[in-house]
KOLZA-482075 format. One record per residue: chain; x, y, z of N, C-alpha, C in turn. Coordinates in nm, 2 decimals, decimal comma, padded with zeros to 4 digits, m for minus. Each point is the difference from the previous one (the first is absolute). Example, Ala and Ser with C-alpha at 12.3 -4.5 7.8 and 13.67 -1.06 7.14 Angstrom:
2
+------+--------+--------+--------+--------+--------+--------+--------+--------+--------+
: unit :   n_c1 :   n_c2 :   n_c3 :  ca_c1 :  ca_c2 :  ca_c3 :   c_c1 :   c_c2 :   c_c3 :
+------+--------+--------+--------+--------+--------+--------+--------+--------+--------+
:    A :  01,32 : m00,57 :  00,78 : m00,09 :  00,12 :  00,00 :  00,09 :  00,12 :  00,00 :
:    A : m00,04 :  00,11 : m00,07 :  00,09 :  00,11 :  00,00 : m00,08 :  00,11 :  00,08 :
+------+--------+--------+--------+--------+--------+--------+--------+--------+--------+
END
This chain:
209
+------+--------+--------+--------+--------+--------+--------+--------+--------+--------+
: unit :   n_c1 :   n_c2 :   n_c3 :  ca_c1 :  ca_c2 :  ca_c3 :   c_c1 :   c_c2 :   c_c3 :
+------+--------+--------+--------+--------+--------+--------+--------+--------+--------+
:    A :  00,10 : m00,10 :  00,00 : m00,08 :  00,11 :  00,02 :  00,07 :  00,12 : m00,04 :
:    A :  00,13 :  00,00 :  00,05 :  00,06 :  00,11 :  00,02 :  00,02 :  00,06 : m00,13 :
:    A :  00,08 : m00,07 : m00,05 :  00,04 :  00,08 : m00,13 :  00,11 :  00,07 :  00,00 :
:    A :  00,02 :  00,03 : m00,10 :  00,16 :  00,14 :  00,05 : m00,04 :  00,11 :  00,02 :
:    A :  00,12 :  00,09 :  00,10 : m00,04 :  00,09 :  00,03 : m00,05 :  00,09 : m00,11 :
:    A :  00,07 :  00,01 : m00,10 : m00,09 :  00,09 : m00,14 : m00,10 :  00,00 : m00,01 :
:    A : m00,09 : m00,16 : m00,01 : m00,08 :  00,00 : m00,04 : m00,10 :  00,07 :  00,12 :
:    A :  00,03 : m00,03 :  00,14 : m00,09 :  00,05 :  00,11 : m00,02 :  00,14 : m00,02 :
:    A :  00,16 :  00,11 : m00,06 : m00,06 :  00,10 :  00,02 : m00,04 :  00,05 : m00,11 :
:    A :  00,01 : m00,08 : m00,12 : m00,09 :  00,04 : m00,11 : m00,13 :  00,01 :  00,01 :
:    A : m00,10 : m00,10 :  00,03 : m00,14 : m00,02 :  00,11 : m00,02 :  00,12 :  00,04 :
:    A :  00,08 :  00,02 :  00,13 : m00,08 :  00,06 :  00,08 :  00,03 :  00,18 : m00,06 :
:    A :  00,09 :  00,02 : m00,09 :  00,00 :  00,12 : m00,06 : m00,09 :  00,02 : m00,07 :
:    A : m00,06 : m00,11 : m00,10 : m00,10 :  00,05 : m00,07 : m00,17 :  00,01 :  00,07 :
:    A :  00,03 : m00,10 :  00,09 : m00,13 :  00,02 :  00,09 : m00,03 :  00,12 :  00,12 :
:    A :  00,12 :  00,07 :  00,03 :  00,01 :  00,13 :  00,07 : m00,02 :  00,10 : m00,08 :
:    A :  00,09 :  00,00 : m00,13 : m00,02 :  00,08 : m00,10 : m00,14 :  00,02 : m00,04 :
:    A : m00,08 : m00,05 : m00,02 : m00,15 : m00,01 : m00,04 : m00,10 :  00,00 :  00,11 :
:    A :  00,03 : m00,02 :  00,15 : m00,07 :  00,03 :  00,10 :  00,02 :  00,14 :  00,08 :
:    A :  00,14 :  00,11 : m00,05 :  00,00 :  00,05 :  00,10 : m00,07 :  00,13 : m00,03 :
:    A : m00,05 :  00,03 : m00,08 : m00,13 :  00,15 :  00,03 : m00,09 : m00,07 :  00,14 :
:    A : m00,07 : m00,16 : m00,03 : m00,10 : m00,03 :  00,08 :  00,05 : m00,03 :  00,13 :
:    A :  00,12 :  00,00 :  00,01 :  00,07 : m00,01 :  00,15 :  00,03 :  00,09 :  00,06 :
:    A :  00,03 :  00,12 : m00,05 :  00,04 :  00,14 :  00,05 : m00,17 :  00,04 :  00,06 :
:    A : m00,10 : m00,06 : m00,08 : m00,16 :  00,08 :  00,04 : m00,06 : m00,08 :  00,15 :
:    A :  00,11 : m00,10 :  00,01 : m00,09 : m00,10 :  00,13 :  00,07 :  00,04 :  00,11 :
:    A : m00,06 : m00,01 :  00,11 :  00,06 :  00,03 :  00,15 :  00,05 : m00,12 :  00,01 :
:    A :  00,10 :  00,03 :  00,10 :  00,10 : m00,07 :  00,07 : m00,06 : m00,05 :  00,09 :
:    A :  00,01 : m00,17 :  00,03 : m00,07 : m00,02 :  00,14 :  00,00 :  00,04 :  00,17 :
:    A : m00,06 :  00,02 :  00,08 :  00,04 :  00,10 :  00,11 :  00,09 : m00,08 :  00,06 :
:    A :  00,00 : m00,11 :  00,06 :  00,13 : m00,06 :  00,07 :  00,10 :  00,02 : m00,10 :
:    A :  00,04 :  00,03 : m00,12 :  00,13 :  00,01 : m00,04 :  00,05 :  00,15 : m00,01 :
:    A : m00,13 :  00,10 :  00,04 :  00,02 :  00,15 : m00,02 :  00,05 :  00,03 :  00,14 :
:    A : m00,07 : m00,08 :  00,09 :  00,00 :  00,00 :  00,15 :  00,17 : m00,04 :  00,05 :
:    A :  00,03 : m00,14 : m00,10 :  00,16 :  00,02 :  00,06 :  00,06 :  00,05 : m00,08 :
:    A : m00,02 :  00,07 : m00,13 :  00,14 :  00,09 : m00,07 :  00,01 :  00,14 :  00,09 :
:    A : m00,16 :  00,06 :  00,03 :  00,03 :  00,09 :  00,13 :  00,08 : m00,02 :  00,11 :
:    A : m00,03 : m00,11 :  00,08 :  00,09 : m00,02 :  00,12 :  00,16 :  00,02 : m00,05 :
:    A :  00,02 : m00,09 : m00,14 :  00,15 :  00,01 : m00,04 :  00,10 :  00,18 : m00,02 :
:    A : m00,13 :  00,03 : m00,07 :  00,03 :  00,15 :  00,02 :  00,01 :  00,07 :  00,13 :
:    A : m00,09 : m00,01 :  00,09 :  00,04 :  00,06 :  00,13 :  00,12 : m00,04 :  00,09 :
:    A :  00,03 : m00,14 : m00,07 :  00,15 : m00,03 :  00,07 :  00,13 :  00,04 : m00,07 :
:    A :  00,00 :  00,00 : m00,14 :  00,09 :  00,11 : m00,09 :  00,04 :  00,17 :  00,12 :
:    A : m00,11 :  00,02 :  00,01 : m00,03 :  00,15 :  00,02 :  00,03 : m00,02 :  00,19 :
:    A : m00,03 : m00,07 :  00,03 :  00,05 :  00,00 :  00,15 :  00,14 : m00,03 :  00,01 :
:    A :  00,08 : m00,09 : m00,08 :  00,15 : m00,02 : m00,04 :  00,07 :  00,11 : m00,08 :
:    A : m00,06 :  00,08 : m00,04 :  00,04 :  00,14 : m00,04 :  00,04 : m00,03 : m00,14 :
:    A : m00,04 : m00,13 : m00,09 :  00,00 : m00,03 : m00,10 : m00,05 :  00,10 : m00,15 :
:    A :  00,06 :  00,01 : m00,12 : m00,05 :  00,09 : m00,08 :  00,01 : m00,05 : m00,10 :
:    A :  00,05 : m00,12 : m00,05 :  00,04 : m00,04 : m00,13 : m00,08 : m00,12 : m00,02 :
:    A : m00,03 : m00,10 : m00,14 : m00,07 : m00,09 :  00,06 : m00,03 : m00,06 : m00,16 :
:    A :  00,03 : m00,10 : m00,05 :  00,01 : m00,07 : m00,16 : m00,17 : m00,12 :  00,06 :
:    A : m00,10 :  00,02 : m00,10 : m00,06 : m00,10 : m00,03 :  00,01 : m00,07 : m00,09 :
:    A : m00,02 : m00,12 : m00,04 :  00,07 : m00,12 : m00,05 : m00,16 : m00,08 : m00,05 :
:    A : m00,04 :  00,06 : m00,12 : m00,12 : m00,06 : m00,06 : m00,11 :  00,10 :  00,06 :
:    A :  00,03 :  00,12 : m00,11 : m00,09 :  00,08 :  00,04 : m00,16 :  00,03 :  00,00 :
:    A : m00,02 : m00,10 : m00,12 : m00,13 : m00,01 : m00,08 : m00,03 :  00,12 : m00,08 :
:    A : m00,11 :  00,06 :  00,00 : m00,02 :  00,14 : m00,01 :  00,00 :  00,10 :  00,07 :
:    A :  00,06 :  00,00 :  00,09 :  00,05 :  00,14 :  00,15 : m00,08 : m00,01 :  00,11 :
:    A : m00,08 : m00,08 :  00,04 : m00,10 :  00,02 :  00,13 :  00,07 :  00,02 :  00,10 :
:    A :  00,12 : m00,08 :  00,05 :  00,06 :  00,03 :  00,13 :  00,11 :  00,09 : m00,03 :
:    A :  00,06 : m00,01 : m00,14 :  00,10 :  00,12 :  00,00 : m00,04 :  00,11 :  00,02 :
:    A : m00,14 :  00,03 :  00,01 : m00,06 :  00,12 : m00,03 : m00,01 :  00,03 :  00,12 :
:    A : m00,03 : m00,07 :  00,08 : m00,02 : m00,03 :  00,19 :  00,11 :  00,05 :  00,06 :
:    A :  00,11 : m00,03 : m00,04 :  00,14 : m00,01 :  00,03 :  00,05 :  00,14 : m00,02 :
:    A : m00,02 :  00,02 : m00,13 :  00,06 :  00,19 : m00,07 : m00,12 :  00,12 :  00,12 :
:    A : m00,11 : m00,06 :  00,02 : m00,10 :  00,10 :  00,04 :  00,06 :  00,02 :  00,12 :
:    A :  00,04 : m00,11 :  00,11 :  00,00 : m00,03 :  00,11 :  00,21 :  00,09 :  00,00 :
:    A :  00,05 :  00,06 : m00,08 :  00,11 :  00,10 : m00,02 :  00,11 : m00,11 : m00,02 :
:    A : m00,02 : m00,13 :  00,00 :  00,14 : m00,05 : m00,07 :  00,05 : m00,01 : m00,13 :
:    A :  00,09 : m00,01 :  00,00 :  00,08 : m00,01 : m00,14 : m00,02 : m00,17 : m00,05 :
:    A : m00,06 :  00,03 : m00,11 : m00,04 : m00,18 : m00,03 :  00,03 :  00,00 : m00,13 :
:    A :  00,09 : m00,11 : m00,03 :  00,02 : m00,01 : m00,12 : m00,06 : m00,19 : m00,04 :
:    A : m00,01 :  00,00 : m00,13 : m00,06 : m00,17 :  00,02 :  00,06 :  00,00 : m00,19 :
:    A : m00,05 : m00,17 :  00,00 :  00,00 : m00,06 : m00,10 : m00,10 : m00,11 : m00,01 :
:    A : m00,04 : m00,04 : m00,13 : m00,11 : m00,06 : m00,02 :  00,01 : m00,11 : m00,13 :
:    A : m00,06 : m00,11 : m00,05 :  00,07 : m00,05 : m00,12 : m00,08 :  00,04 : m00,09 :
:    A : m00,14 :  00,03 :  00,02 : m00,08 :  00,01 : m00,13 :  00,04 :  00,18 : m00,02 :
:    A :  00,04 :  00,02 : m00,12 :  00,00 :  00,15 : m00,08 : m00,16 :  00,09 :  00,04 :
:    A : m00,11 : m00,05 : m00,03 : m00,10 :  00,05 :  00,00 : m00,03 :  00,07 :  00,17 :
:    A :  00,03 : m00,08 :  00,09 :  00,04 :  00,04 :  00,15 :  00,07 :  00,09 :  00,05 :
:    A :  00,09 : m00,01 : m00,09 :  00,13 :  00,10 :  00,02 : m00,06 :  00,15 : m00,08 :
:    A : m00,08 : m00,03 : m00,08 : m00,01 :  00,15 : m00,06 : m00,11 :  00,05 :  00,08 :
:    A : m00,11 : m00,07 :  00,03 : m00,10 :  00,08 :  00,11 :  00,07 :  00,01 :  00,12 :
:    A :  00,12 : m00,02 :  00,04 :  00,09 :  00,04 :  00,14 :  00,02 :  00,11 : m00,06 :
:    A :  00,09 :  00,06 : m00,11 :  00,07 :  00,12 : m00,04 : m00,13 :  00,07 : m00,06 :
:    A : m00,09 : m00,02 : m00,02 : m00,14 :  00,10 : m00,05 : m00,04 :  00,07 :  00,17 :
:    A :  00,04 : m00,07 :  00,09 : m00,06 :  00,05 :  00,13 :  00,10 :  00,04 :  00,06 :
:    A :  00,16 :  00,05 : m00,05 :  00,11 :  00,04 :  00,04 :  00,09 : m00,06 :  00,10 :
:    A : m00,03 : m00,13 : m00,03 :  00,07 : m00,08 :  00,07 :  00,13 : m00,06 : m00,07 :
:    A :  00,14 : m00,03 :  00,10 :  00,11 : m00,04 : m00,09 :  00,03 : m00,14 :  00,04 :
:    A : m00,05 : m00,06 : m00,14 : m00,02 : m00,12 :  00,00 :  00,06 : m00,08 : m00,11 :
:    A :  00,05 : m00,08 : m00,03 :  00,05 : m00,06 : m00,12 : m00,02 : m00,17 : m00,03 :
:    A :  00,00 : m00,04 : m00,11 : m00,04 : m00,10 : m00,06 :  00,17 : m00,09 :  00,09 :
:    A : m00,05 : m00,11 :  00,03 :  00,11 : m00,08 :  00,06 : m00,04 : m00,16 :  00,07 :
:    A :  00,11 : m00,07 :  00,01 : m00,03 : m00,14 :  00,07 : m00,01 :  00,01 :  00,16 :
:    A : m00,07 : m00,07 :  00,08 :  00,06 : m00,02 :  00,16 :  00,11 : m00,09 :  00,00 :
:    A :  00,03 : m00,07 : m00,09 :  00,12 : m00,09 :  00,03 :  00,15 :  00,08 : m00,05 :
:    A : m00,01 :  00,11 : m00,06 :  00,11 :  00,11 : m00,06 : m00,04 :  00,13 :  00,05 :
:    A : m00,01 :  00,08 :  00,08 : m00,03 :  00,10 :  00,08 :  00,11 :  00,07 : m00,06 :
:    A : m00,04 :  00,15 : m00,08 :  00,04 :  00,09 : m00,06 :  00,08 :  00,11 :  00,08 :
:    A :  00,03 : m00,06 :  00,13 :  00,03 :  00,10 :  00,09 :  00,16 : m00,01 :  00,07 :
:    A :  00,06 :  00,09 :  00,04 :  00,10 :  00,01 :  00,09 :  00,02 : m00,08 :  00,14 :
:    A :  00,10 : m00,06 :  00,06 :  00,03 : m00,10 :  00,11 : m00,06 :  00,11 :  00,10 :
:    A : m00,11 : m00,04 :  00,09 : m00,01 :  00,13 :  00,09 : m00,03 :  00,14 :  00,01 :
:    A : m00,09 :  00,01 : m00,14 : m00,10 :  00,14 : m00,02 : m00,06 :  00,03 :  00,03 :
:    A : m00,08 : m00,10 :  00,08 : m00,13 :  00,05 :  00,11 : m00,01 : m00,05 :  00,11 :
:    A : m00,08 :  00,06 :  00,10 : m00,04 :  00,01 :  00,11 : m00,09 : m00,10 :  00,04 :
:    A : m00,03 : m00,10 : m00,05 : m00,17 : m00,11 : m00,03 : m00,02 : m00,02 : m00,15 :
:    A : m00,05 : m00,10 :  00,03 : m00,05 : m00,07 : m00,14 : m00,17 : m00,09 :  00,02 :
:    A : m00,06 :  00,05 : m00,08 : m00,09 : m00,06 : m00,03 : m00,13 : m00,09 : m00,09 :
:    A : m00,05 : m00,12 :  00,01 : m00,03 : m00,04 : m00,12 : m00,10 : m00,08 :  00,07 :
:    A : m00,13 : m00,02 : m00,10 : m00,14 : m00,06 :  00,03 : m00,08 : m00,05 : m00,13 :
:    A : m00,01 : m00,13 :  00,04 : m00,07 : m00,09 : m00,08 :  00,10 :  00,00 : m00,16 :
:    A :  00,13 : m00,03 :  00,00 :  00,10 :  00,02 : m00,09 :  00,08 : m00,14 :  00,01 :
:    A :  00,07 : m00,01 :  00,12 :  00,07 : m00,09 : m00,01 : m00,10 : m00,15 :  00,03 :
:    A : m00,10 : m00,02 : m00,03 : m00,07 : m00,09 : m00,02 : m00,01 : m00,07 : m00,15 :
:    A :  00,09 :  00,11 : m00,10 :  00,00 : m00,04 : m00,13 :  00,16 : m00,04 :  00,01 :
:    A :  00,08 : m00,05 :  00,08 :  00,10 : m00,04 : m00,04 :  00,02 : m00,13 :  00,11 :
:    A :  00,07 : m00,07 : m00,13 :  00,00 : m00,19 :  00,01 :  00,08 :  00,00 :  00,13 :
:    A : m00,04 : m00,11 :  00,06 :  00,09 : m00,04 :  00,14 :  00,17 :  00,00 : m00,02 :
:    A :  00,04 : m00,04 : m00,14 :  00,13 : m00,03 :  00,01 :  00,08 :  00,17 : m00,01 :
:    A : m00,09 :  00,09 : m00,05 :  00,08 :  00,15 :  00,00 : m00,06 :  00,06 :  00,12 :
:    A : m00,08 : m00,02 :  00,12 : m00,05 :  00,09 :  00,08 :  00,11 :  00,07 :  00,08 :
:    A :  00,11 : m00,14 :  00,04 :  00,11 :  00,08 :  00,06 :  00,03 :  00,11 : m00,05 :
:    A :  00,03 :  00,01 : m00,14 :  00,07 :  00,09 : m00,07 : m00,08 :  00,15 : m00,02 :
:    A : m00,10 : m00,02 :  00,04 : m00,09 :  00,13 :  00,00 : m00,02 :  00,04 :  00,13 :
:    A :  00,02 : m00,05 :  00,10 : m00,01 :  00,05 :  00,14 :  00,14 :  00,07 :  00,02 :
:    A :  00,13 : m00,10 : m00,05 :  00,13 :  00,08 :  00,00 : m00,03 :  00,13 : m00,06 :
:    A : m00,04 :  00,02 : m00,13 : m00,02 :  00,12 : m00,07 : m00,06 :  00,11 :  00,07 :
:    A : m00,07 : m00,04 :  00,09 : m00,09 :  00,09 :  00,08 :  00,11 :  00,06 :  00,15 :
:    A :  00,08 : m00,11 :  00,01 :  00,05 :  00,02 :  00,13 :  00,16 :  00,08 : m00,07 :
:    A :  00,03 : m00,01 : m00,12 :  00,16 :  00,06 : m00,07 : m00,09 :  00,14 :  00,05 :
:    A : m00,09 :  00,05 : m00,08 : m00,04 :  00,17 : m00,05 :  00,00 :  00,06 :  00,13 :
:    A : m00,04 : m00,07 :  00,13 : m00,03 :  00,08 :  00,10 :  00,13 :  00,00 :  00,10 :
:    A :  00,01 :  00,09 :  00,09 :  00,08 :  00,02 :  00,07 :  00,01 : m00,08 :  00,14 :
:    A :  00,12 : m00,04 :  00,06 : m00,02 : m00,11 :  00,08 : m00,09 :  00,07 :  00,18 :
:    A : m00,07 : m00,12 :  00,02 : m00,09 :  00,08 :  00,09 : m00,11 :  00,03 : m00,05 :
:    A : m00,07 : m00,01 : m00,14 : m00,12 :  00,06 : m00,04 : m00,11 : m00,10 : m00,02 :
:    A : m00,13 :  00,06 :  00,05 : m00,07 : m00,09 : m00,03 : m00,08 : m00,06 : m00,14 :
:    A : m00,02 : m00,09 : m00,03 : m00,04 : m00,02 : m00,15 : m00,15 : m00,10 :  00,04 :
:    A : m00,12 :  00,08 : m00,04 : m00,11 : m00,05 : m00,01 : m00,06 : m00,07 : m00,13 :
:    A : m00,05 : m00,13 :  00,00 :  00,00 : m00,17 : m00,08 : m00,17 :  00,00 :  00,02 :
:    A : m00,08 :  00,01 : m00,08 : m00,15 : m00,05 :  00,00 :  00,03 : m00,07 : m00,10 :
:    A : m00,10 : m00,16 : m00,01 :  00,00 : m00,09 : m00,10 : m00,14 : m00,05 :  00,06 :
:    A : m00,05 : m00,07 : m00,12 : m00,07 : m00,14 :  00,03 :  00,02 : m00,11 :  00,06 :
:    A : m00,07 : m00,06 :  00,08 :  00,08 : m00,14 :  00,06 : m00,08 : m00,09 : m00,02 :
:    A :  00,02 : m00,16 :  00,06 : m00,11 : m00,11 :  00,01 :  00,05 : m00,05 :  00,07 :
:    A : m00,07 : m00,13 :  00,05 :  00,01 : m00,07 :  00,11 :  00,12 : m00,11 : m00,08 :
:    A :  00,00 : m00,05 : m00,08 :  00,11 : m00,05 : m00,07 :  00,07 :  00,09 : m00,08 :
:    A :  00,13 : m00,02 : m00,06 :  00,10 :  00,07 : m00,09 : m00,05 : m00,11 : m00,11 :
:    A : m00,03 :  00,12 : m00,10 : m00,03 : m00,04 : m00,17 :  00,00 :  00,11 : m00,08 :
:    A : m00,03 : m00,07 : m00,10 :  00,03 :  00,11 : m00,15 : m00,16 : m00,01 : m00,04 :
:    A : m00,02 :  00,11 : m00,08 : m00,13 :  00,01 : m00,05 :  00,00 :  00,10 : m00,08 :
:    A : m00,10 :  00,00 : m00,10 : m00,02 :  00,08 : m00,11 : m00,17 :  00,07 : m00,01 :
:    A :  00,01 :  00,11 :  00,00 : m00,15 :  00,04 :  00,00 :  00,02 :  00,15 : m00,05 :
:    A : m00,12 :  00,05 : m00,07 : m00,04 :  00,12 : m00,04 : m00,11 :  00,03 : m00,10 :
:    A : m00,06 :  00,09 :  00,00 : m00,11 :  00,02 : m00,09 :  00,07 :  00,03 : m00,17 :
:    A : m00,08 : m00,11 : m00,06 :  00,09 : m00,01 : m00,13 : m00,09 :  00,11 : m00,09 :
:    A : m00,03 :  00,11 :  00,03 : m00,01 :  00,12 : m00,06 :  00,09 :  00,10 :  00,01 :
:    A :  00,10 :  00,00 :  00,09 :  00,14 :  00,05 :  00,03 :  00,13 : m00,11 : m00,10 :
:    A : m00,02 : m00,09 : m00,01 :  00,14 : m00,08 : m00,06 : m00,01 : m00,13 :  00,05 :
:    A :  00,13 : m00,08 : m00,04 : m00,01 : m00,12 :  00,09 :  00,03 : m00,03 :  00,15 :
:    A : m00,07 : m00,08 :  00,06 :  00,00 : m00,04 :  00,15 :  00,12 :  00,03 :  00,09 :
:    A :  00,03 :  00,11 :  00,04 :  00,10 :  00,01 :  00,13 :  00,07 : m00,12 :  00,07 :
:    A :  00,15 :  00,03 :  00,01 :  00,05 : m00,12 :  00,07 :  00,03 :  00,05 :  00,16 :
:    A : m00,04 : m00,07 :  00,06 : m00,03 :  00,03 :  00,14 :  00,09 : m00,17 :  00,11 :
:    A :  00,08 :  00,08 :  00,08 :  00,05 : m00,06 :  00,04 : m00,04 :  00,00 :  00,19 :
:    A : m00,09 : m00,08 :  00,06 : m00,06 :  00,03 :  00,10 :  00,09 : m00,09 :  00,10 :
:    A :  00,04 :  00,07 :  00,15 :  00,06 : m00,08 :  00,09 : m00,07 :  00,00 :  00,14 :
:    A :  00,02 : m00,09 :  00,05 : m00,04 : m00,03 :  00,13 :  00,10 :  00,10 :  00,08 :
:    A : m00,05 :  00,02 :  00,12 :  00,04 :  00,12 :  00,10 :  00,10 : m00,04 :  00,07 :
:    A :  00,02 : m00,14 :  00,02 :  00,14 : m00,05 :  00,03 :  00,14 :  00,02 : m00,09 :
:    A : m00,07 : m00,03 : m00,13 :  00,12 :  00,04 : m00,10 :  00,04 :  00,12 : m00,03 :
:    A : m00,09 :  00,09 : m00,02 :  00,04 :  00,13 : m00,03 :  00,06 :  00,02 :  00,15 :
:    A : m00,01 :  00,02 :  00,08 :  00,10 :  00,06 :  00,16 :  00,08 : m00,06 : m00,03 :
:    A :  00,05 : m00,18 : m00,01 :  00,13 : m00,05 : m00,01 :  00,07 :  00,06 : m00,12 :
:    A : m00,03 :  00,06 : m00,11 :  00,05 :  00,06 : m00,15 : m00,01 :  00,13 :  00,09 :
:    A : m00,06 :  00,13 :  00,02 :  00,05 :  00,09 :  00,04 :  00,12 : m00,03 :  00,12 :
:    A : m00,02 : m00,05 :  00,10 :  00,09 :  00,00 :  00,13 :  00,15 : m00,05 : m00,09 :
:    A :  00,04 : m00,01 : m00,10 :  00,13 : m00,03 : m00,05 :  00,02 :  00,14 : m00,03 :
:    A : m00,09 :  00,09 :  00,00 :  00,09 :  00,16 : m00,05 : m00,02 :  00,08 :  00,11 :
:    A : m00,04 : m00,03 :  00,12 : m00,02 :  00,12 :  00,11 : m00,08 : m00,04 :  00,10 :
:    A : m00,05 :  00,09 :  00,08 : m00,11 : m00,06 :  00,08 : m00,12 :  00,06 :  00,01 :
:    A : m00,07 : m00,14 :  00,05 : m00,16 :  00,05 : m00,06 : m00,04 :  00,05 :  00,08 :
:    A : m00,05 :  00,15 :  00,01 : m00,06 :  00,04 :  00,12 : m00,09 : m00,02 :  00,03 :
:    A : m00,11 :  00,03 : m00,12 : m00,15 : m00,05 :  00,00 : m00,04 : m00,10 : m00,11 :
:    A : m00,07 : m00,08 :  00,03 : m00,10 : m00,07 : m00,10 : m00,14 : m00,05 :  00,03 :
:    A : m00,08 :  00,09 : m00,06 : m00,14 : m00,04 :  00,04 : m00,08 : m00,03 : m00,15 :
:    A : m00,09 : m00,07 :  00,05 : m00,11 : m00,07 : m00,15 : m00,13 :  00,09 :  00,02 :
:    A : m00,07 : m00,02 : m00,07 : m00,14 : m00,02 : m00,01 : m00,11 :  00,00 : m00,12 :
:    A : m00,09 : m00,07 :  00,03 : m00,07 : m00,07 : m00,09 : m00,05 :  00,07 : m00,17 :
:    A :  00,00 : m00,07 : m00,10 : m00,07 :  00,10 : m00,09 : m00,12 :  00,05 :  00,00 :
:    A : m00,05 :  00,10 : m00,06 : m00,13 :  00,06 :  00,00 : m00,09 : m00,08 : m00,13 :
:    A :  00,07 : m00,10 : m00,04 : m00,10 : m00,10 : m00,09 :  00,01 : m00,12 :  00,03 :
:    A : m00,06 : m00,12 : m00,02 : m00,01 : m00,11 :  00,01 :  00,08 : m00,08 : m00,04 :
:    A :  00,14 :  00,02 :  00,07 :  00,10 : m00,09 : m00,05 :  00,09 : m00,05 :  00,10 :
:    A :  00,07 : m00,11 : m00,02 :  00,11 : m00,07 :  00,10 :  00,11 :  00,07 :  00,04 :
:    A :  00,01 :  00,16 : m00,07 :  00,12 :  00,04 :  00,02 : m00,05 :  00,08 :  00,13 :
:    A :  00,18 :  00,09 :  00,02 :  00,00 :  00,09 :  00,11 :  00,10 :  00,10 : m00,04 :
:    A :  00,02 :  00,10 :  00,07 :  00,09 :  00,08 : m00,08 :  00,12 :  00,01 :  00,16 :
:    A :  00,09 :  00,03 : m00,06 :  00,12 : m00,05 :  00,11 :  00,07 :  00,15 : m00,01 :
:    A :  00,04 :  00,07 :  00,11 :  00,03 :  00,16 :  00,00 :  00,14 : m00,02 :  00,12 :
:    A :  00,12 :  00,01 : m00,08 :  00,10 :  00,01 :  00,09 :  00,13 :  00,13 :  00,01 :
:    A :  00,01 :  00,02 :  00,06 :  00,11 :  00,11 :  00,03 :  00,13 : m00,03 :  00,05 :
:    A :  00,08 : m00,01 : m00,09 :  00,16 : m00,08 :  00,05 :  00,08 :  00,12 : m00,01 :
:    A :  00,13 : m00,03 :  00,12 :  00,05 :  00,08 :  00,03 :  00,10 : m00,02 : m00,09 :
:    A :  00,06 :  00,10 : m00,07 :  00,15 : m00,09 : m00,05 :  00,14 :  00,01 :  00,12 :
:    A :  00,12 : m00,09 : m00,02 :  00,09 : m00,01 :  00,10 :  00,08 :  00,16 :  00,02 :
+------+--------+--------+--------+--------+--------+--------+--------+--------+--------+
END
C-alpha cells in the first residue's frame, strides 16, 4: 500500500491543490483550535517570537500565529495552498516535511497539524528530526495527527478532489515511542473524532534537547 514517496507526494499534491479553496472555507475543529491557542500562550510565556509551520494548508493556523504577533514562516506540499497563504500575506513556500528549506536553529518553535500522518513509518523519524533541526535547543515542537488503536496504513478521500490520500495511522504507544527518540514528550493528549470513526486525534508537545 505504501508505494514510493514520490507517488504518495504526487497524489497528495493533486488532492490538496484541488481541495485548497474549499478547505480554507471550513472551520477548524474546536479541540484543535483550543490546543493551538494554548501553544501560542506557551510561546508567549516563554518569550518566543519565531515559529515554523510544516503543512500550512491554506493558512488557517498560520494566520492565527501571525495575528498573535508571532513571526511565522511555513511550507506546504501543495502549490495551491501556498498560493492562498501568499495571497493572505503569509510567508509560505512549497516544500516537503522531509527536507525543510530552512537553516539549522532558525526558529524558536515549530508546529505541524494533520501533516505527519501523510508520512510513511519509514520516513517519520526523518520528518521529526527535520522539525528538531530547524528550531533552537530547548524549543517546543507541537505535533498533531490522527491516530488509531492499532498502527495501520490507509487511503481515503473524496474522489471529486483526486486520488485517495495516503495515511499512516499510529497507536498512541507507537507515536510516543517515536517522539521520545527526538526529545522529551512534555504533553500527550488525545480526543475522539467528531465523526463516527475509530480514529482519535493525538496532540503532543515535544521539547528538544
